[in-house]
Each structure stands twice: as C-alpha cells, then as structure tokens.
N, CA, C and O atoms as a CHARMM CRD file, in Angstrom:
* protein
*
  276
    1    1 MET  N   -119.63200 -71.85300 -29.13400 PROA 1      0.00000
    2    1 MET  CA  -120.82400 -71.08800 -29.34900 PROA 1      0.00000
    3    1 MET  C   -120.64500 -70.07600 -30.48100 PROA 1      0.00000
    4    1 MET  O   -121.62100 -69.59400 -31.05400 PROA 1      0.00000
    5    2 SER  N   -119.42500 -69.77100 -30.78600 PROA 2      0.00000
    6    2 SER  CA  -119.19800 -68.82400 -31.87500 PROA 2      0.00000
    7    2 SER  C   -119.60500 -69.42200 -33.22300 PROA 2      0.00000
    8    2 SER  O   -119.69200 -68.71100 -34.22400 PROA 2      0.00000
    9    3 ASN  N   -119.85200 -70.73000 -33.24000 PROA 3      0.00000
   10    3 ASN  CA  -120.26500 -71.39700 -34.47100 PROA 3      0.00000
   11    3 ASN  C   -121.76900 -71.31500 -34.69900 PROA 3      0.00000
   12    3 ASN  O   -122.26300 -71.76300 -35.73400 PROA 3      0.00000
   13    4 LEU  N   -122.49300 -70.75400 -33.75400 PROA 4      0.00000
   14    4 LEU  CA  -123.95300 -70.70500 -33.86600 PROA 4      0.00000
   15    4 LEU  C   -124.37900 -69.51800 -34.72200 PROA 4      0.00000
   16    4 LEU  O   -123.80900 -68.42900 -34.64800 PROA 4      0.00000
   17    5 ASN  N   -125.39400 -69.76600 -35.53200 PROA 5      0.00000
   18    5 ASN  CA  -125.95500 -68.65300 -36.30300 PROA 5      0.00000
   19    5 ASN  C   -126.90000 -67.86900 -35.38900 PROA 5      0.00000
   20    5 ASN  O   -127.19400 -68.35000 -34.29500 PROA 5      0.00000
   21    6 PRO  N   -127.38800 -66.69600 -35.77800 PROA 6      0.00000
   22    6 PRO  CA  -128.23700 -65.88100 -34.90700 PROA 6      0.00000
   23    6 PRO  C   -129.47800 -66.60000 -34.37000 PROA 6      0.00000
   24    6 PRO  O   -129.84500 -66.41100 -33.21100 PROA 6      0.00000
   25    7 ASP  N   -130.11700 -67.41300 -35.19200 PROA 7      0.00000
   26    7 ASP  CA  -131.29900 -68.15500 -34.72300 PROA 7      0.00000
   27    7 ASP  C   -130.91900 -69.19100 -33.67000 PROA 7      0.00000
   28    7 ASP  O   -131.61900 -69.35600 -32.67000 PROA 7      0.00000
   29    8 GLU  N   -129.82000 -69.88000 -33.89800 PROA 8      0.00000
   30    8 GLU  CA  -129.36000 -70.88900 -32.93800 PROA 8      0.00000
   31    8 GLU  C   -128.93900 -70.22100 -31.62900 PROA 8      0.00000
   32    8 GLU  O   -129.19700 -70.74500 -30.54600 PROA 8      0.00000
   33    9 MET  N   -128.28100 -69.04700 -31.73800 PROA 9      0.00000
   34    9 MET  CA  -127.85200 -68.32600 -30.54100 PROA 9      0.00000
   35    9 MET  C   -129.07200 -67.86900 -29.74300 PROA 9      0.00000
   36    9 MET  O   -129.07600 -67.95500 -28.51500 PROA 9      0.00000
   37   10 ALA  N   -130.09400 -67.38900 -30.42300 PROA 10     0.00000
   38   10 ALA  CA  -131.31800 -66.96000 -29.74600 PROA 10     0.00000
   39   10 ALA  C   -131.98900 -68.14500 -29.05000 PROA 10     0.00000
   40   10 ALA  O   -132.47100 -68.01200 -27.92600 PROA 10     0.00000
   41   11 ALA  N   -132.02000 -69.28800 -29.70600 PROA 11     0.00000
   42   11 ALA  CA  -132.60600 -70.48900 -29.10100 PROA 11     0.00000
   43   11 ALA  C   -131.79500 -70.93100 -27.89400 PROA 11     0.00000
   44   11 ALA  O   -132.35800 -71.32800 -26.87300 PROA 11     0.00000
   45   12 TYR  N   -130.47400 -70.86300 -28.00900 PROA 12     0.00000
   46   12 TYR  CA  -129.59300 -71.22800 -26.89700 PROA 12     0.00000
   47   12 TYR  C   -129.82700 -70.30700 -25.70500 PROA 12     0.00000
   48   12 TYR  O   -129.95900 -70.77700 -24.57500 PROA 12     0.00000
   49   13 GLU  N   -129.88000 -68.99900 -25.94800 PROA 13     0.00000
   50   13 GLU  CA  -130.09700 -68.03300 -24.87200 PROA 13     0.00000
   51   13 GLU  C   -131.46800 -68.21500 -24.23300 PROA 13     0.00000
   52   13 GLU  O   -131.62000 -68.06700 -23.02100 PROA 13     0.00000
   53   14 ALA  N   -132.45900 -68.53500 -25.05300 PROA 14     0.00000
   54   14 ALA  CA  -133.79800 -68.79600 -24.51700 PROA 14     0.00000
   55   14 ALA  C   -133.79300 -70.03400 -23.62200 PROA 14     0.00000
   56   14 ALA  O   -134.45700 -70.05700 -22.58600 PROA 14     0.00000
   57   15 SER  N   -133.05300 -71.05200 -24.01900 PROA 15     0.00000
   58   15 SER  CA  -132.98900 -72.27300 -23.20000 PROA 15     0.00000
   59   15 SER  C   -132.27000 -71.99700 -21.87600 PROA 15     0.00000
   60   15 SER  O   -132.63400 -72.55800 -20.84300 PROA 15     0.00000
   61   16 LEU  N   -131.24900 -71.13100 -21.90900 PROA 16     0.00000
   62   16 LEU  CA  -130.57000 -70.75500 -20.66200 PROA 16     0.00000
   63   16 LEU  C   -131.51400 -70.01700 -19.72800 PROA 16     0.00000
   64   16 LEU  O   -131.51600 -70.26200 -18.52200 PROA 16     0.00000
   65   17 LYS  N   -132.32100 -69.11200 -20.28100 PROA 17     0.00000
   66   17 LYS  CA  -133.28200 -68.36900 -19.46400 PROA 17     0.00000
   67   17 LYS  C   -134.28000 -69.31900 -18.81600 PROA 17     0.00000
   68   17 LYS  O   -134.59400 -69.18000 -17.63400 PROA 17     0.00000
   69   18 ILE  N   -134.77100 -70.26600 -19.57100 PROA 18     0.00000
   70   18 ILE  CA  -135.71700 -71.24100 -19.02300 PROA 18     0.00000
   71   18 ILE  C   -135.06200 -72.04000 -17.89200 PROA 18     0.00000
   72   18 ILE  O   -135.67600 -72.26500 -16.84800 PROA 18     0.00000
   73   19 ALA  N   -133.82900 -72.46200 -18.10300 PROA 19     0.00000
   74   19 ALA  CA  -133.11900 -73.22900 -17.07900 PROA 19     0.00000
   75   19 ALA  C   -132.93700 -72.39200 -15.81800 PROA 19     0.00000
   76   19 ALA  O   -133.13000 -72.88900 -14.70900 PROA 19     0.00000
   77   20 ARG  N   -132.56500 -71.12800 -15.98300 PROA 20     0.00000
   78   20 ARG  CA  -132.37800 -70.24500 -14.81500 PROA 20     0.00000
   79   20 ARG  C   -133.70600 -70.00900 -14.09300 PROA 20     0.00000
   80   20 ARG  O   -133.76400 -70.02400 -12.86400 PROA 20     0.00000
   81   21 ASP  N   -134.76400 -69.79200 -14.86700 PROA 21     0.00000
   82   21 ASP  CA  -136.08200 -69.59100 -14.26600 PROA 21     0.00000
   83   21 ASP  C   -136.51900 -70.82500 -13.48700 PROA 21     0.00000
   84   21 ASP  O   -137.05000 -70.70500 -12.38300 PROA 21     0.00000
   85   22 ASN  N   -136.30000 -72.00500 -14.04900 PROA 22     0.00000
   86   22 ASN  CA  -136.66000 -73.25100 -13.36200 PROA 22     0.00000
   87   22 ASN  C   -135.86900 -73.41400 -12.07400 PROA 22     0.00000
   88   22 ASN  O   -136.41900 -73.82000 -11.05000 PROA 22     0.00000
   89   23 TYR  N   -134.58700 -73.10100 -12.12300 PROA 23     0.00000
   90   23 TYR  CA  -133.73500 -73.21000 -10.93700 PROA 23     0.00000
   91   23 TYR  C   -134.23900 -72.25500  -9.85900 PROA 23     0.00000
   92   23 TYR  O   -134.35900 -72.63100  -8.69300 PROA 23     0.00000
   93   24 SER  N   -134.53100 -71.02400 -10.25500 PROA 24     0.00000
   94   24 SER  CA  -135.02200 -70.02200  -9.31100 PROA 24     0.00000
   95   24 SER  C   -136.33700 -70.47400  -8.67900 PROA 24     0.00000
   96   24 SER  O   -136.52800 -70.33300  -7.47100 PROA 24     0.00000
   97   25 HSD  N   -137.22800 -71.00500  -9.47800 PROA 25     0.00000
   98   25 HSD  CA  -138.50900 -71.50800  -8.97900 PROA 25     0.00000
   99   25 HSD  C   -138.28300 -72.64800  -7.98100 PROA 25     0.00000
  100   25 HSD  O   -138.89400 -72.67200  -6.91200 PROA 25     0.00000
  101   26 ASP  N   -137.41600 -73.57700  -8.32800 PROA 26     0.00000
  102   26 ASP  CA  -137.12800 -74.71000  -7.44600 PROA 26     0.00000
  103   26 ASP  C   -136.54600 -74.23500  -6.11500 PROA 26     0.00000
  104   26 ASP  O   -136.90100 -74.75800  -5.05900 PROA 26     0.00000
  105   27 GLU  N   -135.65200 -73.24500  -6.16700 PROA 27     0.00000
  106   27 GLU  CA  -135.05800 -72.70400  -4.94500 PROA 27     0.00000
  107   27 GLU  C   -136.12600 -72.03800  -4.07900 PROA 27     0.00000
  108   27 GLU  O   -136.10900 -72.17700  -2.85600 PROA 27     0.00000
  109   28 THR  N   -137.03300 -71.33000  -4.69600 PROA 28     0.00000
  110   28 THR  CA  -138.11200 -70.67900  -3.95300 PROA 28     0.00000
  111   28 THR  C   -138.97600 -71.72400  -3.25500 PROA 28     0.00000
  112   28 THR  O   -139.33600 -71.55700  -2.09000 PROA 28     0.00000
  113   29 ILE  N   -139.30300 -72.78800  -3.95700 PROA 29     0.00000
  114   29 ILE  CA  -140.11100 -73.86900  -3.37400 PROA 29     0.00000
  115   29 ILE  C   -139.38100 -74.50100  -2.19300 PROA 29     0.00000
  116   29 ILE  O   -139.99000 -74.76400  -1.15600 PROA 29     0.00000
  117   30 ARG  N   -138.08200 -74.74500  -2.34600 PROA 30     0.00000
  118   30 ARG  CA  -137.29800 -75.33100  -1.24600 PROA 30     0.00000
  119   30 ARG  C   -137.29400 -74.41400  -0.03300 PROA 30     0.00000
  120   30 ARG  O   -137.47800 -74.87100   1.09500 PROA 30     0.00000
  121   31 LYS  N   -137.08800 -73.13200  -0.26100 PROA 31     0.00000
  122   31 LYS  CA  -137.05600 -72.18400   0.85800 PROA 31     0.00000
  123   31 LYS  C   -138.40500 -72.11800   1.55700 PROA 31     0.00000
  124   31 LYS  O   -138.46400 -72.06600   2.78500 PROA 31     0.00000
  125   32 GLU  N   -139.48100 -72.12000   0.79100 PROA 32     0.00000
  126   32 GLU  CA  -140.81600 -72.10200   1.38300 PROA 32     0.00000
  127   32 GLU  C   -141.06700 -73.36300   2.19700 PROA 32     0.00000
  128   32 GLU  O   -141.68800 -73.30800   3.25900 PROA 32     0.00000
  129   33 GLY  N   -140.58900 -74.49200   1.70600 PROA 33     0.00000
  130   33 GLY  CA  -140.73900 -75.75200   2.43500 PROA 33     0.00000
  131   33 GLY  C   -139.97800 -75.73900   3.74400 PROA 33     0.00000
  132   33 GLY  O   -140.47800 -76.22100   4.76100 PROA 33     0.00000
  133   34 LYS  N   -138.77000 -75.18800   3.72700 PROA 34     0.00000
  134   34 LYS  CA  -137.97600 -75.10800   4.95300 PROA 34     0.00000
  135   34 LYS  C   -138.63200 -74.17000   5.96000 PROA 34     0.00000
  136   34 LYS  O   -138.63700 -74.44300   7.16000 PROA 34     0.00000
  137   35 LEU  N   -139.18300 -73.06700   5.46600 PROA 35     0.00000
  138   35 LEU  CA  -139.85500 -72.12500   6.35500 PROA 35     0.00000
  139   35 LEU  C   -141.07900 -72.76900   6.98900 PROA 35     0.00000
  140   35 LEU  O   -141.32300 -72.60000   8.18400 PROA 35     0.00000
  141   36 GLU  N   -141.84600 -73.50400   6.19700 PROA 36     0.00000
  142   36 GLU  CA  -143.03100 -74.18000   6.73200 PROA 36     0.00000
  143   36 GLU  C   -142.62000 -75.21900   7.77600 PROA 36     0.00000
  144   36 GLU  O   -143.29300 -75.38000   8.79400 PROA 36     0.00000
  145   37 GLU  N   -141.52500 -75.91800   7.52500 PROA 37     0.00000
  146   37 GLU  CA  -141.03300 -76.90400   8.48700 PROA 37     0.00000
  147   37 GLU  C   -140.64600 -76.23100   9.80300 PROA 37     0.00000
  148   37 GLU  O   -140.93500 -76.75200  10.88000 PROA 37     0.00000
  149   38 LYS  N   -139.99500 -75.07600   9.71200 PROA 38     0.00000
  150   38 LYS  CA  -139.61800 -74.34000  10.92400 PROA 38     0.00000
  151   38 LYS  C   -140.85900 -73.91100  11.69600 PROA 38     0.00000
  152   38 LYS  O   -140.87900 -73.95900  12.92600 PROA 38     0.00000
  153   39 ARG  N   -141.89300 -73.49100  10.97300 PROA 39     0.00000
  154   39 ARG  CA  -143.13700 -73.08800  11.63600 PROA 39     0.00000
  155   39 ARG  C   -143.78400 -74.26800  12.35200 PROA 39     0.00000
  156   39 ARG  O   -144.28600 -74.12500  13.46700 PROA 39     0.00000
  157   40 GLU  N   -143.77200 -75.43100  11.70700 PROA 40     0.00000
  158   40 GLU  CA  -144.35200 -76.63000  12.33300 PROA 40     0.00000
  159   40 GLU  C   -143.58900 -77.00300  13.60000 PROA 40     0.00000
  160   40 GLU  O   -144.19100 -77.38600  14.60300 PROA 40     0.00000
  161   41 ILE  N   -142.28000 -76.89300  13.55100 PROA 41     0.00000
  162   41 ILE  CA  -141.46500 -77.17500  14.73800 PROA 41     0.00000
  163   41 ILE  C   -141.79900 -76.17700  15.83900 PROA 41     0.00000
  164   41 ILE  O   -141.93800 -76.55000  17.00400 PROA 41     0.00000
  165   42 ALA  N   -141.92600 -74.91100  15.46500 PROA 42     0.00000
  166   42 ALA  CA  -142.26200 -73.88400  16.44800 PROA 42     0.00000
  167   42 ALA  C   -143.60400 -74.16700  17.10400 PROA 42     0.00000
  168   42 ALA  O   -143.75000 -74.01100  18.31600 PROA 42     0.00000
  169   43 ILE  N   -144.58100 -74.58100  16.31400 PROA 43     0.00000
  170   43 ILE  CA  -145.90500 -74.90100  16.86000 PROA 43     0.00000
  171   43 ILE  C   -145.80800 -76.04400  17.86400 PROA 43     0.00000
  172   43 ILE  O   -146.44700 -76.00800  18.91500 PROA 43     0.00000
  173   44 LYS  N   -145.01200 -77.05500  17.53900 PROA 44     0.00000
  174   44 LYS  CA  -144.83900 -78.17100  18.47800 PROA 44     0.00000
  175   44 LYS  C   -144.16900 -77.69900  19.76500 PROA 44     0.00000
  176   44 LYS  O   -144.55800 -78.10500  20.86100 PROA 44     0.00000
  177   45 LEU  N   -143.16700 -76.84500  19.62800 PROA 45     0.00000
  178   45 LEU  CA  -142.47100 -76.33400  20.81000 PROA 45     0.00000
  179   45 LEU  C   -143.39200 -75.45200  21.65100 PROA 45     0.00000
  180   45 LEU  O   -143.32200 -75.48300  22.87900 PROA 45     0.00000
  181   46 ILE  N   -144.24600 -74.67400  21.00900 PROA 46     0.00000
  182   46 ILE  CA  -145.22000 -73.86000  21.74400 PROA 46     0.00000
  183   46 ILE  C   -146.12900 -74.76800  22.55600 PROA 46     0.00000
  184   46 ILE  O   -146.42800 -74.48000  23.71500 PROA 46     0.00000
  185   47 SER  N   -146.56900 -75.86800  21.94700 PROA 47     0.00000
  186   47 SER  CA  -147.46500 -76.79000  22.65700 PROA 47     0.00000
  187   47 SER  C   -146.77100 -77.46800  23.83700 PROA 47     0.00000
  188   47 SER  O   -147.42300 -78.00300  24.73300 PROA 47     0.00000
  189   48 MET  N   -145.45000 -77.43700  23.82000 PROA 48     0.00000
  190   48 MET  CA  -144.67300 -78.02000  24.92000 PROA 48     0.00000
  191   48 MET  C   -144.26600 -76.95200  25.93900 PROA 48     0.00000
  192   48 MET  O   -143.44700 -77.19600  26.82600 PROA 48     0.00000
  193   49 ASN  N   -144.86600 -75.75100  25.78900 PROA 49     0.00000
  194   49 ASN  CA  -144.59800 -74.62600  26.68400 PROA 49     0.00000
  195   49 ASN  C   -143.13600 -74.19100  26.69900 PROA 49     0.00000
  196   49 ASN  O   -142.62200 -73.74500  27.72500 PROA 49     0.00000
  197   50 THR  N   -142.47900 -74.32500  25.56100 PROA 50     0.00000
  198   50 THR  CA  -141.09200 -73.88200  25.42000 PROA 50     0.00000
  199   50 THR  C   -141.09000 -72.35300  25.34400 PROA 50     0.00000
  200   50 THR  O   -141.91100 -71.77400  24.63300 PROA 50     0.00000
  201   51 PRO  N   -140.18900 -71.69800  26.06200 PROA 51     0.00000
  202   51 PRO  CA  -140.12700 -70.23100  25.99200 PROA 51     0.00000
  203   51 PRO  C   -139.90600 -69.74500  24.55600 PROA 51     0.00000
  204   51 PRO  O   -139.15500 -70.34800  23.78900 PROA 51     0.00000
  205   52 ILE  N   -140.57100 -68.65500  24.21500 PROA 52     0.00000
  206   52 ILE  CA  -140.50700 -68.12300  22.84800 PROA 52     0.00000
  207   52 ILE  C   -139.06700 -67.81400  22.44100 PROA 52     0.00000
  208   52 ILE  O   -138.68400 -68.05300  21.29500 PROA 52     0.00000
  209   53 GLU  N   -138.27900 -67.29400  23.35300 PROA 53     0.00000
  210   53 GLU  CA  -136.88500 -66.97300  23.02600 PROA 53     0.00000
  211   53 GLU  C   -136.12300 -68.23500  22.62500 PROA 53     0.00000
  212   53 GLU  O   -135.29000 -68.21200  21.71900 PROA 53     0.00000
  213   54 LYS  N   -136.42200 -69.32400  23.30800 PROA 54     0.00000
  214   54 LYS  CA  -135.76800 -70.60700  22.99400 PROA 54     0.00000
  215   54 LYS  C   -136.24000 -71.11600  21.63000 PROA 54     0.00000
  216   54 LYS  O   -135.44400 -71.63800  20.85100 PROA 54     0.00000
  217   55 ILE  N   -137.53400 -70.96200  21.34300 PROA 55     0.00000
  218   55 ILE  CA  -138.06400 -71.38700  20.04300 PROA 55     0.00000
  219   55 ILE  C   -137.38700 -70.60000  18.92900 PROA 55     0.00000
  220   55 ILE  O   -137.02100 -71.16500  17.89800 PROA 55     0.00000
  221   56 ALA  N   -137.22000 -69.29600  19.13600 PROA 56     0.00000
  222   56 ALA  CA  -136.55200 -68.45800  18.13700 PROA 56     0.00000
  223   56 ALA  C   -135.11600 -68.92300  17.93100 PROA 56     0.00000
  224   56 ALA  O   -134.62400 -68.96200  16.80300 PROA 56     0.00000
  225   57 GLU  N   -134.46000 -69.26700  19.00500 PROA 57     0.00000
  226   57 GLU  CA  -133.07800 -69.75400  18.92000 PROA 57     0.00000
  227   57 GLU  C   -133.01200 -71.07800  18.15700 PROA 57     0.00000
  228   57 GLU  O   -132.12700 -71.27300  17.32400 PROA 57     0.00000
  229   58 ILE  N   -133.92500 -71.96400  18.43500 PROA 58     0.00000
  230   58 ILE  CA  -133.92700 -73.29200  17.82000 PROA 58     0.00000
  231   58 ILE  C   -134.29100 -73.22100  16.33100 PROA 58     0.00000
  232   58 ILE  O   -133.63800 -73.84800  15.49700 PROA 58     0.00000
  233   59 THR  N   -135.33700 -72.45500  16.00700 PROA 59     0.00000
  234   59 THR  CA  -135.85600 -72.44500  14.63300 PROA 59     0.00000
  235   59 THR  C   -135.24500 -71.36900  13.74800 PROA 59     0.00000
  236   59 THR  O   -135.22500 -71.49500  12.52300 PROA 59     0.00000
  237   60 GLY  N   -134.75200 -70.31700  14.37700 PROA 60     0.00000
  238   60 GLY  CA  -134.24800 -69.19500  13.59100 PROA 60     0.00000
  239   60 GLY  C   -135.35600 -68.25000  13.15100 PROA 60     0.00000
  240   60 GLY  O   -135.10500 -67.28900  12.42500 PROA 60     0.00000
  241   61 LEU  N   -136.58400 -68.52300  13.59000 PROA 61     0.00000
  242   61 LEU  CA  -137.70500 -67.64800  13.26000 PROA 61     0.00000
  243   61 LEU  C   -137.68100 -66.41800  14.16400 PROA 61     0.00000
  244   61 LEU  O   -137.25800 -66.50700  15.31600 PROA 61     0.00000
  245   62 PRO  N   -138.12900 -65.27800  13.65600 PROA 62     0.00000
  246   62 PRO  CA  -138.21400 -64.08700  14.49800 PROA 62     0.00000
  247   62 PRO  C   -139.29000 -64.26700  15.58200 PROA 62     0.00000
  248   62 PRO  O   -140.29300 -64.94500  15.35600 PROA 62     0.00000
  249   63 ILE  N   -139.08200 -63.67200  16.72900 PROA 63     0.00000
  250   63 ILE  CA  -140.03000 -63.78200  17.83400 PROA 63     0.00000
  251   63 ILE  C   -141.41600 -63.30500  17.39200 PROA 63     0.00000
  252   63 ILE  O   -142.42600 -63.90300  17.76000 PROA 63     0.00000
  253   64 GLU  N   -141.46000 -62.23100  16.60600 PROA 64     0.00000
  254   64 GLU  CA  -142.74500 -61.69400  16.14700 PROA 64     0.00000
  255   64 GLU  C   -143.53700 -62.73800  15.35500 PROA 64     0.00000
  256   64 GLU  O   -144.75800 -62.82900  15.48600 PROA 64     0.00000
  257   65 GLU  N   -142.84000 -63.51600  14.54000 PROA 65     0.00000
  258   65 GLU  CA  -143.51900 -64.54800  13.74700 PROA 65     0.00000
  259   65 GLU  C   -144.00500 -65.68800  14.64500 PROA 65     0.00000
  260   65 GLU  O   -145.09700 -66.22100  14.44900 PROA 65     0.00000
  261   66 ILE  N   -143.19700 -66.04600  15.61400 PROA 66     0.00000
  262   66 ILE  CA  -143.58500 -67.12400  16.54000 PROA 66     0.00000
  263   66 ILE  C   -144.81800 -66.72800  17.32200 PROA 66     0.00000
  264   66 ILE  O   -145.70100 -67.55400  17.55300 PROA 66     0.00000
  265   67 GLU  N   -144.88800 -65.47200  17.73200 PROA 67     0.00000
  266   67 GLU  CA  -146.03800 -64.99800  18.49900 PROA 67     0.00000
  267   67 GLU  C   -147.32600 -65.05600  17.69000 PROA 67     0.00000
  268   67 GLU  O   -148.41000 -65.12800  18.26900 PROA 67     0.00000
  269   68 LYS  N   -147.23100 -65.02500  16.37300 PROA 68     0.00000
  270   68 LYS  CA  -148.41000 -65.09700  15.51400 PROA 68     0.00000
  271   68 LYS  C   -148.91700 -66.52400  15.31800 PROA 68     0.00000
  272   68 LYS  O   -150.04000 -66.73000  14.85700 PROA 68     0.00000
  273   69 LEU  N   -148.09300 -67.50000  15.66600 PROA 69     0.00000
  274   69 LEU  CA  -148.47600 -68.91100  15.43500 PROA 69     0.00000
  275   69 LEU  C   -149.47300 -69.38900  16.47600 PROA 69     0.00000
  276   69 LEU  O   -149.90200 -70.54300  16.43600 PROA 69     0.00000
C-alpha cells in the first residue's frame, strides 16, 4: 500500500469504508431476522400455553417482551 499515490490511497480507504458499512448492515439484518424468529417461536409457545418463564428460557427473550406478544 505504500506504493499508492494519495488519490489511490483515498479510493482504497473509501472502498474499505464501503465494505465495512456493508458488513455492518448485513450483520444488523441477520440479528433482526434472528430476533423475529425468536418472537415467532415465542408466539407459538404462548399458543401452546407454555409458561412465560419457560419461553424466556427457550428463546432468550426477556419476559417483558414476551408479555407484549
């Protein structure tokens, strides 16, 4: 990288920022998807009359969030 001129270095750094931003966005989407999946599981367990404490244990969701579903 020491062979890059200032314009090339700026372009390289900009491409790294874009790559990091894309990775961060993808991670956020994955986390949101996992959270939604946990909520769907909790809803199914609620419909099966599973105790809320057990649902929290199974899904990892806080009891307060489960009570809102």
